[in-house]
N, C-alpha and C positions, 0 to 999 in steps of 0.2 A: 416504514422508513424509506425515503427516497435519497439516493446517493448520486452525486454528480461529481465526476472526477475530471481534472484537467491538468495541463502542465507538461505534457509529453511533447516530443519533438525530435529533430535530428541534431545530433551532437557528435563531436569527434571523440575517439577513445581518449580516456584521461579527463574528460570534461565532466560537467555536473549539471544536474537538472533538479528541480523541486516539483514534486507532484502534490497536488492538493485534492481533497475530496470533502465536499460540504454535504451534510446530512440535514434533512428536514422531515418534519412529520411527528417526531417523538422526542422525548428528552434525551439529548445526545449523551449525557454523562452516564446514562444507564447501560451504554453499549460498549462492548469490546469492539475495536476497529482492527481491520486487517488489510494487508496488501497481498495480492497475488499477481502472478504474471503468466502469460502463455505465449511461447514462442511459436513461430510457424511450424506445423507438423509435430509439435510436442504437446504433452498434456499440461494443464494448468498446474502451477506449483506455488507453494507458500513462499512469501518473501519476508513479511514481518507482521507482528501484531502488538497491540498495546491495550492495557485495560483502562478503566475510566479515569484514573488519576496518574497514569504513567508509572506506577509503582511496579507493574508486572509487564514485562516485554519479552518478546521472543523474535529471533530472526534466523534466517536460513544460513547454513554454513557458507553458502556461495556468496553471500552479500555482507557477512559480518565484517565490521571494520570499514566498510565503504558506504553502506546505506543506513539511514537513521530515521526511525519513526517517532513522531511526536504528534501531540494533539493540543488543540486550544478549545476547551469546552465552551468558552464564552462566544466563540465564533462557529461553533458546531463543525469544526473542521479538523481533519487529520491530515498530516503531511508525511511525505516520504522524500527525504533528501537523498539524492543519488550522487555520490562522488566517485571519482576514479572509475568512471564507466568503462566497460569492456564491450567489444562487439557481441559477446555472448549474453549480454544483458538486454539485447534487442528483443522486444516482446510488447504485447498489449498488457498494460498494468490495470488491474481491477482493485477497487477498494470494496470492502465488505463489512458487514455489521452484524453483531448478534448480542443478545442479552447475555450477560455474564459478568463475573468479577475478576477473572484472571485471563491473561493473554492466552489465546488458543491458536494452535497451528493447523488443525485439520479443517479442510474447506467444507466438510460436511457439517460442521458446527454452525456455519454462518447462514443466516436467514435472508439477508438482504445484500444485493450486489449492485454496483454501479455499472455504467456502460463501458468502461475501459478508456484508456488513453495510450496512444502508441508511442513508445520510445524506440528510436532507431540510433544505434551507435555505429559510426563508420570507423573503419580501421585506418 
């Protein structure tokens, strides 16, 4: 599976962005999709994940109520809607994929990773 993410950019605190990640190479609906992020000088951390039909989702405490993960299997795309952004959300955001049936938080579970898209939130 090849993953290509985009949608990052520079936004003021309180603003919004939508990240997209398109998958190619395998049947998209077989895969759990996740978003992770890595801020400068910090370890990569889990943001959100979604199973094949959206019936199982997880998100990190730090983004709950502000970020929303969705997917469109017809377009082989997973989205991450980022609302009410904060400066501490500044990071490179990565999408990831793994075979499975329920949303998973652990990065070690994911087999495939995209190249990342940078989100910068100014105060």
